[in-house]
N, C-alpha and C positions, 0 to 999 in steps of 0.2 A: 733541575738542570745543574750540572757540575761545572767547575771553573778550572781554567788553566792559565799559567803565565806564558805569554807568547812573545813578549818583547823585553829586551834588556838593553839599557843605555847607560853609558858611563862617560863622564867628562874626564879630562885630565885629572889625576889624583896626586896628592902630595903637596909639594911646595909650589902651589899655584897662587900667584899674587896678582893684584890689580883687577880682580873680578869679584863681583858680589855673589852672595848665595843665590839670589833670584836669577842672576844671569846664568850661573852654572846649572841651576835646577831646570831652567828652560831648555838648555842644551841637552841635558840628560833625557828629558821627556821626548824631545824631537828625535834623539838617537834611538830611544826605545821604540817609538812608533815606527820609525824607519826600519829597525831591526825586525819588527813583526810583519813588515810589508803593508802597513796601514798608512793613513794620513792623519795629521793632527786633528783635522775636522771629524774624524771617525770617533773621537773620544766623547763620551757623554758622562764621564765621571773623572774627578781629579781629587786625589788625597795627598796632602802635603805634610812635610815634617822638616823642621830646621834643627840646628844644634842648640847650644845653650842660649844663644842670642835670639832664637825663635824668630828668625828674620826671613822665613819663606812664608808668604802671605797669600790669601785667596786672589790677590791681584795678579798672580802668575797666570791665571786664566786669561786675563786681558792681554798680557804679553804674548801668550800663545795664540791669540786670535780666536779663542773659544767664546762663542756667544750663546750657546744653548747647552746647559749641563743639568743632568738630573741628580747629580751627587757632587758635593764640594765641601771639603772639611780639612781642618788642620788637626793633626793628631800628635800628642806628646805624652808618651810614657817612656821618654828617654830611649835607651837602647832597646826597649821592648817594642818600640813603635812599628818597626818593619813588619813583624809578624801580625800585629794588630791591624795594620793597614791592609795587608793581603787578605786577612780573614774577613774584614769588612767589605772589601771589594768582592770576594767570593760570595758572601751572603747577598750582596746587591745583584750580582749576576744571577744567583739562584732564584731570587724572588722577583726578578724582572725589573728592578729599579733602574739598572743600567745594563748596557751591552758591552762597553769597553771602558775600563777604568785604568788610568795611569796613577801609580803611586810613586812619589819622589821624595828623596831626602837630599838636602844640601847643607853644607856647613863651611865656614871660612874662619876658623879660630886662629890660624896662623897669620901673623902680620910681619911683613918683611923687616928684619932687623929688630923685632920686638919679641919679648918672651910670650909664650902661650898663656891664655887665661885659665888653662886647665889646672894650674897650681893654686887657683884661688879657693877660698873656703866654699864648701857646699851650702846650698840654701837651707833655710829653716832652722837656724841656730839661735833664734830669739827665745826669750823666757828661760825656763829651766834648762833647755837644751843648750844654753850658753856655756854650759860646762865644757862642751866640745872645744869652743874657742879658748877657754881658759887653760885647758890641758894641752892644746895643740892638736887634738884629734878633730881637725876641721877641714881637711882636704881629702879628696878621694884616695890619694896614695896612702895616707896615714890610716884611714878607716879600713881600706882593703888589707893593709898590713895587719891591723888588729884581728880581722877575720882569719887571715892566714895563720897568724901566731896561735889563735885559739885552737884551730884544727891541729896544729903541730903539738900543742900541749896535751890535747885530749887523746889524739890518735897516733902520735909518734911520727907524723909526716915530716919529711926532711927537705932541706933546701936542694939537695941533690935531685929529689923527685920533681920539684918545681923546674929545675934545670932541664930535666928530660923533656918536659913539655916545650920549653923554648927551643931546644935543639931540634926536636922533631918538626916543629912548625917551620923553622928556618930551612930544614931539608926540603920540605914541600915548596917553600917560596922559591927555591932555586929553579923550579920549573915554571914559575909565573912571571911572564915578562912585565906585568904591571906592578910587581912587588917593589916596594921602596928599598928593602934589604934582601939580597939574594946570596950573599957570601956565606958559606957554611960556618957554623959555630960549634964549639964543644962545651962539655960541662965545665971544663976549666975556664973557658972564655966567660961563661956565665958567672962563675965564682969571682973572676977578676973584674967584672963590671962593677961600677960604684954602687954603694948603698943609696937607695931612694928613701925607703922607710923600712927599717928592720922588721921582718925578714925579707923584704922585697928589694931586689937589685934592679939596675936599669934594664937588664934583659928579661926581667919578669913583667915589665910594664909595656903597654901598647904604645904605638906611634900616635902622633897628632897629625892630621891630614886636612887639607882643603880639597873640596870637590863635590860631586853630586852623582847619585845613582838613581835610576828610575826603572820601573817595570810596568808592563801592561798586562792586565788581567781581563780575560773574556771567557765566553762559554766554550766548552769542549767541542760543541758542534761547529762553532765559528772558527775555532782554532785549527780544525783539521785542514782548512784550505789556505792557511797563512804560510809565511816564509820560513819559519823556524819550527823545529820539533817542539810540540807543546810540552810544558812541564805541568803536570796535573796536580791540583791541590787536593790531597787526600784527607788531610785533617789539620786542625788547628786548636789551640787552647791558650788560655791565659791564667796566670796565678800570681797574685800580688801579696807581698808580706812586708808592709811598711816597717821601716827600721824601728826597733824597740830594744833598747840596751839594758833592760832590767835583769835582775839576777836569774830569773827563770826563763829568759829568752833564749831561743835557739838561733838567733841572728848570727849569720856568718857560718853556721854549721849546716843549716838546711835552708833552701831557697824556694821561691815560687816555681822553680823548674819542676818540682815534684808534682804539683797540681797541674800545671800547664802541660807537662809531658804526658801525664795520665789522660787528660782530656783529648789531646791531639792523637795519641796512639789508639785510644778507644774509638774515636771517630774514623780513624783509618783502618781499624781492625787489624793492627799489627802489634808486635812486641819489639823490644830492642834487638832480638835475634834476627829480625827481618831487615834491619837497617844496614845499608851498604856504606853510606857516606854520612859522616857526622860533622856538621858545620856549626861550631859553638861560638857564642859571644866570648871573646877572650881579651877583655880589657887588662887582665893580669893572668899570669899562669895559674894562680890559685882559682880563678873563676872557672877555668877549664876543668880542674880537678873536682871541685865541688859539684859542678853541673853534671859531670859524668856519673857521680854518685847519685845525684837526685833523680836523674833519668832512669837509673837502675842498671847501668852498664856494669856496675860493681856495687857491693854493699857499702853502706855508710861507714866511713872511717877507713875503707880499703882503697881509696883513690890513689894514695901514694904508691902502693905496691902495684896497682893496676897500670900506671903509666910508665913503669920501669921497662928496661930491656928493649927500647925501641918499639914498643907496641903501637904507638900512635904515628910513627914515622913511615915514610915510603917503604913498602915491603913488610910493614908490621901487620898485625892481625885486625886493626881497626883504623880505617882511614879517617883521620880527624883534622879539620882545618887544612884542607888540601891545597889552598892557595897561599898558605903562610899565615892566614888570619890577621888580626889586628896587631899582633906582636911583630910581624915581619912584612905584611903586604901593604895594607892601607886601612885607615880608621874612619869608616863611614857608619858608625854606630851599627844597628842591626842589619844594615844593607851590605856590610862586608860578608857575613856568613850567608845571607840570602843570595847575593850575586854569585858567590862561588858554588852554592848548591845548584843554581840554574845552569851554570857552566858545566858542572859535573853530570847532572842528569841528562843534559843535551848530548853529552859525549864530546864536548868541545875543549877539554882540559889540556890537550896536547901532551907535553912532556910530563905533566902532573896528573893526567887522567887516572883516576882510581880503577883498579881491576874490575870492580863491579860498581854500578852506579844507578841501579834501577829505583832505589828508594833512598831518599835523603831526609835526615832530620836537621832542622834549623832552629837554633835557639836565639832569643833576644834577652838581654839583661839590662835593666835600667836602675838608676840610682845606685845605692851601695848594697847590691845583692837584694833589691827590694821588689822590682817589677819585672815580670817575666812573660814571654810569649814563646810559643812553639809552633812550628809548621812541619807537616809531613808532606813531602813532594815526591811524585812518582813519574817514571818514564811512560807508563801505560795508564790508561783510564782505570780508576780503582776497581771497577767491576768487570774489567775486561779479562 
């Protein structure tokens, strides 16, 4: 039995204050269930994920009034969680464990009038790894900057090429009414934005957002009679490469997207040539570039040249992050690319709808280029 995503629910996203992650998660689940044409009581599975505070708990089931569940779990592989959750839900549907599973992410890192916690040191810096703290290489901005600089030094990648990604995604965001930033930008605007951690500027870095997004997964048979066009789960994969900064490490140059993409595309029986829409985890412009390489859209080291000349922008040859991604729309970890893929495959993109959207590839990236998930989603049932 194969699975499909049948519901998508999104709370208000962005500078949303005065509400808890649990509150927003509950709202998103209700909206996803309603979107599917179901009732909350139809759910028999609930998968949860919170942000760095990990404050979305199994007690959400109580808040939703759910009293009988066959599946309940909290998942955290950071930004890779969305793909892992949908994959787990699809397996549960396939083996009969559950019939309708809601997967939800919620986060409230923004506090009114206070700085975001995202500038704080990353976890796991005790012992020998305390060198990170001593050298200042202790925040996501600095560590991603190290990875980007390494690529630049080895392959000749340029800041202009990073800028091309930011400009392209802002152009897509112009057609997304939910995007936090919709005004066009240029390469010159990118270069004029302040440094965050050399070589990354402000326009290389993602937003920070409050909000929640939920999806509902069920069987393709059940999906056929529901309210929305089903988005079929064709394939999934995971690949994890915990950070190791030794001399012979490939950290920052090759990510778990290589393994997770290979698994997902093999399960779906496709190659990159079959993909119409690419929704990538884009915490930084560099993440987009290295992920495109690792999925095989171009050769290793050729990502810089690949993203030039508007290739990723509206009207380009590869539709990437069609809602503006986390750089311009909203930052809901792996649920940002997942939600946009669902919108595109359904054909509900409006002004930003890609010319072709039969097959979408969705990536999730967690930690500092360490944890990865991939989904392949299709408009038709895979064997149809």
